[in-house]
C-alpha positions as CSV (number, residue, x, y, z in Angstrom):
1,M,-0.1,-0.1,0.1
2,R,2.8,2.4,1.1
3,K,5.0,1.3,-2.3
4,T,1.4,2.0,-4.4
5,K,1.3,5.7,-2.5
6,N,4.8,6.8,-3.2
7,I,4.5,6.0,-7.0
8,L,1.4,7.8,-7.2
9,C,2.7,10.8,-5.4
10,A,5.7,10.7,-7.8
11,G,3.8,10.5,-10.9
12,L,1.4,13.4,-9.5
13,L,5.0,15.6,-8.8
14,A,5.9,14.8,-12.3
15,L,2.6,15.7,-13.8
16,V,2.8,18.6,-12.2
17,I,6.6,19.4,-12.8
18,V,5.6,19.0,-16.8
19,L,2.2,21.3,-16.7
20,G,4.2,23.9,-14.8
21,G,6.6,23.9,-17.4
22,T,4.4,24.3,-20.2
23,L,2.1,27.0,-18.4
24,A,5.2,29.1,-17.8
25,A,6.4,28.5,-21.5
26,S,3.0,29.8,-23.1
27,A,3.1,32.3,-20.7
28,K,6.2,33.8,-22.3
29,T,5.0,33.8,-25.8
30,K,1.9,34.0,-27.4
31,N,0.3,34.8,-30.7
32,K,0.0,38.2,-31.7
33,S,-1.3,40.7,-34.5
34,L,1.0,43.9,-34.9
35,D,0.8,46.5,-37.3
36,G,2.5,49.5,-37.5
37,T,5.4,50.8,-39.8
38,V,8.6,49.3,-41.1
39,T,11.9,51.3,-39.6
40,A,14.7,49.1,-40.5
41,I,15.0,45.8,-43.1
42,S,17.8,43.0,-42.7
43,S,18.0,40.0,-44.8
44,S,15.6,37.9,-42.4
45,S,14.1,40.2,-40.3
46,F,12.5,43.8,-40.1
47,T,11.8,46.7,-37.3
48,L,8.1,47.3,-36.7
49,K,7.6,50.4,-35.0
50,V,3.6,49.9,-33.3
51,N,2.7,53.6,-31.4
52,S,6.1,54.3,-30.0
53,K,7.2,50.5,-29.3
54,S,9.8,48.7,-32.0
55,Y,9.6,44.8,-32.8
56,K,11.8,42.7,-34.1
57,I,9.9,40.8,-37.0
58,N,11.7,37.5,-37.8
59,V,10.7,35.9,-41.4
60,K,11.3,32.3,-42.1
61,S,10.8,30.7,-45.7
62,S,7.6,29.4,-44.2
63,T,6.5,32.7,-43.4
64,T,3.5,33.8,-45.9
65,I,3.9,37.2,-47.5
66,K,1.3,39.0,-49.4
67,D,0.4,42.6,-50.7
68,S,-2.7,44.6,-49.8
69,N,-4.9,42.6,-52.8
70,G,-3.8,39.0,-50.9
71,T,-1.0,38.5,-53.8
72,A,2.1,36.7,-52.8
73,I,5.2,38.9,-52.6
74,K,8.7,38.3,-51.5
75,F,10.3,39.6,-48.7
76,S,12.4,42.0,-50.9
77,A,9.7,43.9,-51.7
78,I,9.1,45.2,-48.4
79,K,10.3,48.6,-48.0
80,K,11.3,51.1,-44.9
81,N,8.2,53.4,-44.0
82,D,5.9,50.4,-45.6
83,H,2.7,50.0,-43.1
84,V,2.7,46.3,-42.3
85,K,0.7,43.8,-40.4
86,A,2.8,40.7,-39.0
87,K,0.9,37.9,-37.3
88,G,3.1,35.3,-35.1
89,T,4.5,34.2,-32.0
90,L,5.4,37.4,-29.7
91,S,8.2,37.0,-27.0
92,S,9.1,39.9,-25.3
93,T,9.5,42.3,-28.4
94,T,10.2,39.7,-30.8
95,L,7.7,38.2,-33.0
96,S,8.4,35.0,-35.0
97,A,6.0,35.6,-38.1
98,K,3.5,33.2,-39.3
99,S,2.0,36.2,-42.1
100,V,2.9,39.3,-43.2
101,K,0.9,41.4,-45.2
102,D,2.4,45.0,-47.0
103,L,-0.3,46.8,-46.7
104,T,1.3,49.9,-48.5
105,R,1.7,47.5,-51.8
């Protein structure tokens, strides 16, 4: 009986640790949509100014990039001062973009 209780307690503790880590990780990142002005561009990211705050938007090969009509465009079409909407996973001030829409083009 005591052995069963110990095993049950150990299993419950492991579950709490795993779930706690999952909850802590999800609290740090969240799905977000940002709408702002491009202030800088590099080879795989750009800086988006939203109100008075700047965000780094990381773009991967799997990121969908479209113009204001919904037509696919290349990352190179995005220019400084463009009005852009980016959706993805936000962690602090860095967004890993799933989709980008250039509302200027």
